[in-house]
All heavy atoms as TSV, in Angstrom:
chain	resi	resn	atom	element	x	y	z
A	1	MET	N	N	-101.713	19.358	-86.434
A	1	MET	CA	C	-100.686	18.648	-85.674
A	1	MET	C	C	-101.199	17.243	-85.379
A	1	MET	O	O	-102.367	17.026	-85.118
A	1	MET	CB	C	-100.356	19.396	-84.384
A	1	MET	CG	C	-99.287	18.731	-83.563
A	1	MET	SD	S	-98.907	19.607	-82.047
A	1	MET	CE	C	-97.294	20.218	-82.466
A	2	ASP	N	N	-100.309	16.342	-85.384
A	2	ASP	CA	C	-100.594	14.940	-85.118
A	2	ASP	C	C	-100.961	14.753	-83.641
A	2	ASP	O	O	-100.348	15.353	-82.757
A	2	ASP	CB	C	-99.351	14.128	-85.482
A	2	ASP	CG	C	-99.588	12.634	-85.412
A	2	ASP	OD1	O	-100.747	12.218	-85.276
A	2	ASP	OD2	O	-98.586	11.889	-85.484
A	3	ILE	N	N	-101.931	13.927	-83.373
A	3	ILE	CA	C	-102.373	13.696	-81.987
A	3	ILE	C	C	-101.258	13.046	-81.171
A	3	ILE	O	O	-101.049	13.390	-79.998
A	3	ILE	CB	C	-103.650	12.840	-81.961
A	3	ILE	CG1	C	-104.814	13.656	-82.526
A	3	ILE	CG2	C	-103.956	12.364	-80.551
A	3	ILE	CD1	C	-106.124	12.909	-82.587
A	4	ALA	N	N	-100.522	12.141	-81.761
A	4	ALA	CA	C	-99.427	11.482	-81.048
A	4	ALA	C	C	-98.342	12.488	-80.680
A	4	ALA	O	O	-97.817	12.464	-79.558
A	4	ALA	CB	C	-98.846	10.362	-81.901
A	5	ALA	N	N	-98.027	13.391	-81.607
A	5	ALA	CA	C	-97.007	14.408	-81.328
A	5	ALA	C	C	-97.489	15.355	-80.239
A	5	ALA	O	O	-96.719	15.758	-79.357
A	5	ALA	CB	C	-96.671	15.176	-82.596
A	6	LEU	N	N	-98.760	15.724	-80.291
A	6	LEU	CA	C	-99.334	16.594	-79.264
A	6	LEU	C	C	-99.287	15.913	-77.898
A	6	LEU	O	O	-98.948	16.533	-76.895
A	6	LEU	CB	C	-100.764	16.972	-79.637
A	6	LEU	CG	C	-101.505	17.881	-78.667
A	6	LEU	CD1	C	-100.786	19.221	-78.541
A	6	LEU	CD2	C	-102.938	18.087	-79.131
A	7	SER	N	N	-99.612	14.641	-77.883
A	7	SER	CA	C	-99.582	13.880	-76.638
A	7	SER	C	C	-98.162	13.822	-76.077
A	7	SER	O	O	-97.956	13.990	-74.870
A	7	SER	CB	C	-100.102	12.471	-76.883
A	7	SER	OG	O	-99.956	11.681	-75.729
A	8	MET	N	N	-97.175	13.595	-76.943
A	8	MET	CA	C	-95.776	13.552	-76.499
A	8	MET	C	C	-95.339	14.903	-75.964
A	8	MET	O	O	-94.674	14.981	-74.926
A	8	MET	CB	C	-94.872	13.143	-77.673
A	8	MET	CG	C	-95.072	11.720	-78.148
A	8	MET	SD	S	-94.193	10.536	-77.166
A	8	MET	CE	C	-92.529	10.916	-77.615
A	9	ALA	N	N	-95.718	15.988	-76.651
A	9	ALA	CA	C	-95.343	17.331	-76.212
A	9	ALA	C	C	-95.965	17.653	-74.863
A	9	ALA	O	O	-95.310	18.222	-73.982
A	9	ALA	CB	C	-95.757	18.354	-77.256
A	10	MET	N	N	-97.236	17.292	-74.688
A	10	MET	CA	C	-97.903	17.556	-73.411
A	10	MET	C	C	-97.282	16.730	-72.294
A	10	MET	O	O	-97.114	17.212	-71.173
A	10	MET	CB	C	-99.394	17.264	-73.530
A	10	MET	CG	C	-100.138	18.283	-74.373
A	10	MET	SD	S	-101.885	17.884	-74.603
A	10	MET	CE	C	-102.491	17.932	-72.939
A	11	SER	N	N	-96.913	15.496	-72.594
A	11	SER	CA	C	-96.285	14.641	-71.591
A	11	SER	C	C	-94.926	15.204	-71.193
A	11	SER	O	O	-94.578	15.224	-70.009
A	11	SER	CB	C	-96.133	13.231	-72.150
A	11	SER	OG	O	-95.442	12.415	-71.233
A	12	GLN	N	N	-94.160	15.654	-72.180
A	12	GLN	CA	C	-92.851	16.226	-71.894
A	12	GLN	C	C	-92.988	17.494	-71.058
A	12	GLN	O	O	-92.226	17.711	-70.120
A	12	GLN	CB	C	-92.103	16.524	-73.195
A	12	GLN	CG	C	-90.686	16.979	-72.968
A	12	GLN	CD	C	-89.939	17.186	-74.282
A	12	GLN	OE1	O	-90.525	17.137	-75.351
A	12	GLN	NE2	N	-88.652	17.435	-74.182
A	13	ALA	N	N	-93.969	18.334	-71.371
A	13	ALA	CA	C	-94.199	19.555	-70.600
A	13	ALA	C	C	-94.573	19.211	-69.165
A	13	ALA	O	O	-94.149	19.879	-68.217
A	13	ALA	CB	C	-95.276	20.400	-71.252
A	14	SER	N	N	-95.340	18.158	-68.997
A	14	SER	CA	C	-95.740	17.731	-67.656
A	14	SER	C	C	-94.522	17.259	-66.853
A	14	SER	O	O	-94.398	17.564	-65.664
A	14	SER	CB	C	-96.769	16.611	-67.755
A	14	SER	OG	O	-97.072	16.108	-66.481
A	15	VAL	N	N	-93.628	16.522	-67.518
A	15	VAL	CA	C	-92.419	16.036	-66.839
A	15	VAL	C	C	-91.535	17.210	-66.432
A	15	VAL	O	O	-91.007	17.255	-65.314
A	15	VAL	CB	C	-91.652	15.052	-67.748
A	15	VAL	CG1	C	-90.267	14.762	-67.191
A	15	VAL	CG2	C	-92.434	13.760	-67.911
A	16	VAL	N	N	-91.391	18.181	-67.320
A	16	VAL	CA	C	-90.575	19.356	-67.022
A	16	VAL	C	C	-91.161	20.118	-65.846
A	16	VAL	O	O	-90.451	20.557	-64.945
A	16	VAL	CB	C	-90.445	20.258	-68.266
A	16	VAL	CG1	C	-89.855	21.608	-67.905
A	16	VAL	CG2	C	-89.605	19.582	-69.339
A	17	GLN	N	N	-92.478	20.278	-65.833
A	17	GLN	CA	C	-93.131	21.007	-64.746
A	17	GLN	C	C	-92.962	20.255	-63.424
A	17	GLN	O	O	-92.679	20.864	-62.393
A	17	GLN	CB	C	-94.610	21.193	-65.058
A	17	GLN	CG	C	-95.345	22.000	-64.012
A	17	GLN	CD	C	-96.815	22.182	-64.344
A	17	GLN	OE1	O	-97.373	21.468	-65.165
A	17	GLN	NE2	N	-97.446	23.136	-63.699
A	18	THR	N	N	-93.113	18.938	-63.449
A	18	THR	CA	C	-92.954	18.140	-62.233
A	18	THR	C	C	-91.524	18.238	-61.702
A	18	THR	O	O	-91.312	18.402	-60.495
A	18	THR	CB	C	-93.317	16.672	-62.513
A	18	THR	OG1	O	-94.661	16.603	-62.989
A	18	THR	CG2	C	-93.178	15.823	-61.265
A	19	ALA	N	N	-90.548	18.157	-62.602
A	19	ALA	CA	C	-89.148	18.270	-62.183
A	19	ALA	C	C	-88.873	19.647	-61.593
A	19	ALA	O	O	-88.177	19.778	-60.586
A	19	ALA	CB	C	-88.226	18.003	-63.366
A	20	SER	N	N	-89.421	20.676	-62.205
A	20	SER	CA	C	-89.230	22.038	-61.711
A	20	SER	C	C	-89.817	22.196	-60.310
A	20	SER	O	O	-89.202	22.811	-59.438
A	20	SER	CB	C	-89.883	23.026	-62.675
A	20	SER	OG	O	-89.808	24.330	-62.182
A	21	LEU	N	N	-90.981	21.639	-60.093
A	21	LEU	CA	C	-91.599	21.720	-58.767
A	21	LEU	C	C	-90.787	20.957	-57.725
A	21	LEU	O	O	-90.678	21.391	-56.572
A	21	LEU	CB	C	-93.032	21.186	-58.815
A	21	LEU	CG	C	-94.042	22.098	-59.501
A	21	LEU	CD1	C	-95.383	21.382	-59.648
A	21	LEU	CD2	C	-94.213	23.388	-58.733
A	22	GLN	N	N	-90.211	19.831	-58.110
A	22	GLN	CA	C	-89.387	19.060	-57.178
A	22	GLN	C	C	-88.131	19.839	-56.782
A	22	GLN	O	O	-87.755	19.868	-55.613
A	22	GLN	CB	C	-88.988	17.710	-57.801
A	22	GLN	CG	C	-90.112	16.715	-57.858
A	22	GLN	CD	C	-90.544	16.262	-56.475
A	22	GLN	OE1	O	-89.754	16.185	-55.540
A	22	GLN	NE2	N	-91.823	15.973	-56.336
A	23	VAL	N	N	-87.497	20.484	-57.765
A	23	VAL	CA	C	-86.303	21.275	-57.471
A	23	VAL	C	C	-86.657	22.448	-56.569
A	23	VAL	O	O	-85.938	22.768	-55.622
A	23	VAL	CB	C	-85.638	21.766	-58.780
A	23	VAL	CG1	C	-84.570	22.800	-58.493
A	23	VAL	CG2	C	-85.054	20.594	-59.533
A	24	MET	N	N	-87.794	23.091	-56.839
A	24	MET	CA	C	-88.230	24.210	-56.007
A	24	MET	C	C	-88.511	23.742	-54.584
A	24	MET	O	O	-88.156	24.421	-53.618
A	24	MET	CB	C	-89.481	24.856	-56.605
A	24	MET	CG	C	-89.864	26.160	-55.960
A	24	MET	SD	S	-91.379	26.898	-56.601
A	24	MET	CE	C	-91.131	26.853	-58.344
A	25	SER	N	N	-89.125	22.593	-54.448
A	25	SER	CA	C	-89.416	22.045	-53.125
A	25	SER	C	C	-88.124	21.735	-52.372
A	25	SER	O	O	-88.011	22.023	-51.168
A	25	SER	CB	C	-90.257	20.781	-53.258
A	25	SER	OG	O	-90.459	20.184	-52.011
A	26	MET	N	N	-87.143	21.173	-53.078
A	26	MET	CA	C	-85.863	20.866	-52.440
A	26	MET	C	C	-85.155	22.140	-51.993
A	26	MET	O	O	-84.593	22.190	-50.890
A	26	MET	CB	C	-84.974	20.081	-53.400
A	26	MET	CG	C	-85.427	18.650	-53.609
A	26	MET	SD	S	-84.570	17.758	-54.939
A	26	MET	CE	C	-82.881	18.117	-54.647
A	27	SER	N	N	-85.188	23.178	-52.814
A	27	SER	CA	C	-84.513	24.418	-52.429
A	27	SER	C	C	-85.241	25.089	-51.266
A	27	SER	O	O	-84.605	25.683	-50.397
A	27	SER	CB	C	-84.381	25.353	-53.626
A	27	SER	OG	O	-85.481	26.186	-53.775
A	28	LYS	N	N	-86.564	24.988	-51.222
A	28	LYS	CA	C	-87.327	25.542	-50.096
A	28	LYS	C	C	-86.968	24.803	-48.805
A	28	LYS	O	O	-86.748	25.432	-47.760
A	28	LYS	CB	C	-88.820	25.426	-50.367
A	28	LYS	CG	C	-89.685	26.032	-49.251
A	28	LYS	CD	C	-91.140	25.783	-49.509
A	28	LYS	CE	C	-91.734	24.787	-48.736
A	28	LYS	NZ	N	-92.077	24.046	-47.822
A	29	ASP	N	N	-86.881	23.493	-48.868
A	29	ASP	CA	C	-86.516	22.705	-47.695
A	29	ASP	C	C	-85.108	23.048	-47.214
A	29	ASP	O	O	-84.852	23.159	-46.012
A	29	ASP	CB	C	-86.609	21.210	-47.995
A	29	ASP	CG	C	-88.043	20.742	-48.214
A	29	ASP	OD1	O	-88.975	21.468	-47.816
A	29	ASP	OD2	O	-88.220	19.653	-48.805
A	30	MET	N	N	-84.191	23.248	-48.177
A	30	MET	CA	C	-82.818	23.585	-47.813
A	30	MET	C	C	-82.761	24.959	-47.153
A	30	MET	O	O	-82.058	25.148	-46.149
A	30	MET	CB	C	-81.921	23.570	-49.058
A	30	MET	CG	C	-80.452	23.714	-48.746
A	30	MET	SD	S	-79.393	23.661	-50.219
A	30	MET	CE	C	-79.731	22.028	-50.819
A	31	ALA	N	N	-83.495	25.927	-47.684
A	31	ALA	CA	C	-83.514	27.273	-47.098
A	31	ALA	C	C	-84.118	27.230	-45.696
A	31	ALA	O	O	-83.639	27.915	-44.783
A	31	ALA	CB	C	-84.296	28.225	-47.983
A	32	GLU	N	N	-85.137	26.419	-45.520
A	32	GLU	CA	C	-85.758	26.283	-44.204
A	32	GLU	C	C	-84.779	25.677	-43.204
A	32	GLU	O	O	-84.666	26.139	-42.062
A	32	GLU	CB	C	-86.994	25.384	-44.333
A	32	GLU	CG	C	-87.921	25.421	-43.155
A	32	GLU	CD	C	-89.204	24.658	-43.462
A	32	GLU	OE1	O	-90.057	25.185	-44.188
A	32	GLU	OE2	O	-89.318	23.523	-42.959
A	33	GLN	N	N	-84.041	24.672	-43.635
A	33	GLN	CA	C	-83.052	24.031	-42.766
A	33	GLN	C	C	-81.934	25.014	-42.408
A	33	GLN	O	O	-81.503	25.073	-41.252
A	33	GLN	CB	C	-82.473	22.809	-43.463
A	33	GLN	CG	C	-81.476	22.043	-42.635
A	33	GLN	CD	C	-80.898	20.845	-43.385
A	33	GLN	OE1	O	-81.024	20.754	-44.603
A	33	GLN	NE2	N	-80.273	19.950	-42.663
A	34	GLN	N	N	-81.473	25.797	-43.374
A	34	GLN	CA	C	-80.425	26.773	-43.097
A	34	GLN	C	C	-80.920	27.847	-42.133
A	34	GLN	O	O	-80.173	28.319	-41.279
A	34	GLN	CB	C	-79.936	27.408	-44.397
A	34	GLN	CG	C	-79.109	26.486	-45.246
A	34	GLN	CD	C	-78.743	27.095	-46.586
A	34	GLN	OE1	O	-79.309	28.090	-47.014
A	34	GLN	NE2	N	-77.790	26.480	-47.257
A	35	GLY	N	N	-82.185	28.244	-42.255
A	35	GLY	CA	C	-82.760	29.214	-41.333
A	35	GLY	C	C	-82.793	28.677	-39.910
A	35	GLY	O	O	-82.486	29.398	-38.955
A	36	GLN	N	N	-83.151	27.407	-39.769
A	36	GLN	CA	C	-83.174	26.793	-38.446
A	36	GLN	C	C	-81.759	26.709	-37.858
A	36	GLN	O	O	-81.554	26.950	-36.665
A	36	GLN	CB	C	-83.796	25.401	-38.517
A	36	GLN	CG	C	-85.280	25.420	-38.776
A	36	GLN	CD	C	-85.857	24.030	-39.006
A	36	GLN	OE1	O	-85.124	23.049	-39.103
A	36	GLN	NE2	N	-87.171	23.951	-39.121
A	37	GLN	N	N	-80.787	26.375	-38.709
A	37	GLN	CA	C	-79.407	26.300	-38.229
A	37	GLN	C	C	-78.899	27.680	-37.816
A	37	GLN	O	O	-78.188	27.814	-36.818
A	37	GLN	CB	C	-78.511	25.725	-39.315
A	37	GLN	CG	C	-78.720	24.254	-39.550
A	37	GLN	CD	C	-77.925	23.738	-40.742
A	37	GLN	OE1	O	-77.412	24.505	-41.544
A	37	GLN	NE2	N	-77.853	22.422	-40.866
A	38	LEU	N	N	-79.274	28.710	-38.562
A	38	LEU	CA	C	-78.869	30.072	-38.216
A	38	LEU	C	C	-79.487	30.492	-36.890
A	38	LEU	O	O	-78.823	31.106	-36.051
A	38	LEU	CB	C	-79.284	31.040	-39.325
A	38	LEU	CG	C	-78.944	32.506	-39.111
A	38	LEU	CD1	C	-77.431	32.695	-39.015
A	38	LEU	CD2	C	-79.508	33.351	-40.231
A	39	THR	N	N	-80.743	30.145	-36.679
A	39	THR	CA	C	-81.411	30.466	-35.415
A	39	THR	C	C	-80.702	29.790	-34.254
A	39	THR	O	O	-80.470	30.412	-33.212
A	39	THR	CB	C	-82.883	30.019	-35.462
A	39	THR	OG1	O	-83.531	30.665	-36.558
A	39	THR	CG2	C	-83.610	30.377	-34.185
A	40	GLU	N	N	-80.357	28.523	-34.419
A	40	GLU	CA	C	-79.645	27.805	-33.365
A	40	GLU	C	C	-78.271	28.425	-33.104
A	40	GLU	O	O	-77.840	28.544	-31.968
A	40	GLU	CB	C	-79.493	26.323	-33.732
A	40	GLU	CG	C	-80.784	25.548	-33.686
A	40	GLU	CD	C	-81.424	25.541	-32.315
A	40	GLU	OE1	O	-80.699	25.376	-31.305
A	40	GLU	OE2	O	-82.650	25.724	-32.243
A	41	MET	N	N	-77.589	28.836	-34.176
A	41	MET	CA	C	-76.272	29.441	-34.012
A	41	MET	C	C	-76.388	30.759	-33.252
A	41	MET	O	O	-75.586	31.053	-32.365
A	41	MET	CB	C	-75.633	29.687	-35.375
A	41	MET	CG	C	-74.225	30.251	-35.293
A	41	MET	SD	S	-73.519	30.638	-36.891
A	41	MET	CE	C	-74.460	32.090	-37.320
A	42	LEU	N	N	-77.392	31.561	-33.575
A	42	LEU	CA	C	-77.563	32.842	-32.893
A	42	LEU	C	C	-77.934	32.659	-31.429
A	42	LEU	O	O	-77.572	33.476	-30.587
A	42	LEU	CB	C	-78.620	33.686	-33.605
A	42	LEU	CG	C	-78.204	34.234	-34.971
A	42	LEU	CD1	C	-79.390	34.936	-35.641
A	42	LEU	CD2	C	-77.033	35.182	-34.832
A	43	LYS	N	N	-78.644	31.587	-31.112
A	43	LYS	CA	C	-78.989	31.316	-29.712
A	43	LYS	C	C	-77.751	30.938	-28.901
A	43	LYS	O	O	-77.689	31.200	-27.709
A	43	LYS	CB	C	-80.010	30.179	-29.625
A	43	LYS	CG	C	-81.405	30.577	-30.026
A	43	LYS	CD	C	-82.357	29.392	-29.910
A	43	LYS	CE	C	-83.740	29.742	-30.376
A	43	LYS	NZ	N	-84.651	28.575	-30.345
A	44	SER	N	N	-76.775	30.325	-29.552
A	44	SER	CA	C	-75.595	29.864	-28.824
A	44	SER	C	C	-74.569	30.974	-28.591
A	44	SER	O	O	-73.666	30.814	-27.784
A	44	SER	CB	C	-74.928	28.714	-29.579
A	44	SER	OG	O	-74.362	29.183	-30.788
A	45	VAL	N	N	-74.687	32.096	-29.287
A	45	VAL	CA	C	-73.749	33.207	-29.121
A	45	VAL	C	C	-74.109	33.964	-27.848
A	45	VAL	O	O	-75.263	34.318	-27.640
A	45	VAL	CB	C	-73.804	34.155	-30.337
A	45	VAL	CG1	C	-72.934	35.380	-30.121
A	45	VAL	CG2	C	-73.406	33.431	-31.594
A	46	PRO	N	N	-73.136	34.223	-26.975
A	46	PRO	CA	C	-73.451	34.953	-25.741
A	46	PRO	C	C	-73.857	36.395	-26.051
A	46	PRO	O	O	-73.418	36.984	-27.040
A	46	PRO	CB	C	-72.147	34.901	-24.949
A	46	PRO	CG	C	-71.089	34.651	-25.950
A	46	PRO	CD	C	-71.724	33.872	-27.067
A	47	ALA	N	N	-74.684	36.942	-25.190
A	47	ALA	CA	C	-75.134	38.328	-25.363
A	47	ALA	C	C	-73.964	39.276	-25.145
A	47	ALA	O	O	-73.104	39.036	-24.296
A	47	ALA	CB	C	-76.255	38.636	-24.366
A	48	PRO	N	N	-73.901	40.353	-25.909
A	48	PRO	CA	C	-72.795	41.302	-25.735
A	48	PRO	C	C	-72.901	42.018	-24.382
A	48	PRO	O	O	-73.949	42.060	-23.755
A	48	PRO	CB	C	-72.978	42.280	-26.883
A	48	PRO	CG	C	-74.412	42.184	-27.256
A	48	PRO	CD	C	-74.820	40.772	-26.949
A	49	HIS	N	N	-71.801	42.586	-23.956
A	49	HIS	CA	C	-71.763	43.328	-22.698
A	49	HIS	C	C	-72.716	44.514	-22.800
A	49	HIS	O	O	-72.695	45.245	-23.788
A	49	HIS	CB	C	-70.332	43.802	-22.426
A	49	HIS	CG	C	-70.128	44.278	-21.039
A	49	HIS	ND1	N	-70.446	45.546	-20.644
A	49	HIS	CD2	C	-69.653	43.639	-19.941
A	49	HIS	CE1	C	-70.160	45.683	-19.357
A	49	HIS	NE2	N	-69.677	44.538	-18.907
A	50	PRO	N	N	-73.554	44.750	-21.790
A	50	PRO	CA	C	-74.577	45.804	-21.902
A	50	PRO	C	C	-74.013	47.225	-21.995
A	50	PRO	O	O	-74.677	48.124	-22.521
A	50	PRO	CB	C	-75.411	45.640	-20.633
A	50	PRO	CG	C	-74.577	44.850	-19.699
A	50	PRO	CD	C	-73.638	44.035	-20.537
A	51	ASN	N	N	-72.785	47.465	-21.517
A	51	ASN	CA	C	-72.236	48.821	-21.552
A	51	ASN	C	C	-71.371	49.095	-22.788
A	51	ASN	O	O	-70.981	50.232	-23.012
A	51	ASN	CB	C	-71.408	49.094	-20.293
A	51	ASN	CG	C	-72.295	49.125	-19.060
A	51	ASN	OD1	O	-73.467	49.454	-19.144
A	51	ASN	ND2	N	-71.734	48.745	-17.924
A	52	LEU	N	N	-71.061	48.071	-23.543
A	52	LEU	CA	C	-70.225	48.274	-24.721
A	52	LEU	C	C	-71.001	49.033	-25.797
A	52	LEU	O	O	-72.145	48.721	-26.086
A	52	LEU	CB	C	-69.749	46.935	-25.290
A	52	LEU	CG	C	-68.691	46.208	-24.487
A	52	LEU	CD1	C	-68.339	44.889	-25.173
A	52	LEU	CD2	C	-67.447	47.044	-24.334
A	53	GLY	N	N	-70.367	50.050	-26.360
A	53	GLY	CA	C	-70.988	50.811	-27.434
A	53	GLY	C	C	-71.932	51.892	-26.966
A	53	GLY	O	O	-72.562	52.566	-27.765
A	54	ALA	N	N	-72.055	52.089	-25.654
A	54	ALA	CA	C	-72.978	53.080	-25.140
A	54	ALA	C	C	-72.420	54.489	-25.265
A	54	ALA	O	O	-73.172	55.458	-25.379
A	54	ALA	CB	C	-73.303	52.796	-23.668
A	55	SER	N	N	-71.108	54.622	-25.274
A	55	SER	CA	C	-70.503	55.953	-25.407
A	55	SER	C	C	-69.344	55.893	-26.395
A	55	SER	O	O	-68.737	54.858	-26.590
A	55	SER	CB	C	-70.022	56.468	-24.056
A	55	SER	OG	O	-68.982	55.633	-23.559
A	56	LEU	N	N	-69.041	57.048	-26.980
A	56	LEU	CA	C	-67.983	57.154	-27.946
A	56	LEU	C	C	-67.061	58.290	-27.524
A	56	LEU	O	O	-67.511	59.431	-27.366
A	56	LEU	CB	C	-68.569	57.420	-29.346
A	56	LEU	CG	C	-67.598	57.513	-30.501
A	56	LEU	CD1	C	-66.860	56.178	-30.666
A	56	LEU	CD2	C	-68.341	57.831	-31.780
A	57	ASP	N	N	-65.806	58.007	-27.314
A	57	ASP	CA	C	-64.839	59.000	-26.844
A	57	ASP	C	C	-63.968	59.416	-28.040
A	57	ASP	O	O	-63.137	58.639	-28.493
A	57	ASP	CB	C	-63.991	58.383	-25.729
A	57	ASP	CG	C	-63.187	59.435	-24.985
A	57	ASP	OD1	O	-63.451	60.636	-25.177
A	57	ASP	OD2	O	-62.283	59.020	-24.227
A	58	ILE	N	N	-64.164	60.649	-28.518
A	58	ILE	CA	C	-63.416	61.131	-29.685
A	58	ILE	C	C	-62.714	62.426	-29.303
A	58	ILE	O	O	-63.277	63.312	-28.686
A	58	ILE	CB	C	-64.365	61.427	-30.868
A	58	ILE	CG1	C	-65.071	60.157	-31.299
A	58	ILE	CG2	C	-63.607	62.017	-32.022
A	58	ILE	CD1	C	-66.073	60.368	-32.403
A	59	SER	N	N	-61.437	62.508	-29.694
A	59	SER	CA	C	-60.720	63.788	-29.508
A	59	SER	C	C	-60.234	64.241	-30.881
A	59	SER	O	O	-59.720	63.463	-31.668
A	59	SER	CB	C	-59.542	63.591	-28.544
A	59	SER	OG	O	-58.642	62.640	-29.059
A	60	VAL	N	N	-60.404	65.546	-31.147
A	60	VAL	CA	C	-60.016	66.103	-32.451
A	60	VAL	C	C	-58.905	67.104	-32.281
A	60	VAL	O	O	-58.813	67.880	-31.407
A	60	VAL	CB	C	-61.226	66.773	-33.129
A	60	VAL	CG1	C	-60.816	67.383	-34.459
A	60	VAL	CG2	C	-62.325	65.757	-33.290
């Protein structure tokens, strides 16, 4: 194989790997941000009534 072709192939592989890592980093950051937003949303929801769901009244 030609050294120039090998160099081009290695450079292209490096660019692909760098782009892949950037996309992975962006998706990780987005998931982290969504997790923080979900936590904030759950904190803002009032706690349910303590007696709701404690008993079940069924007649057959």
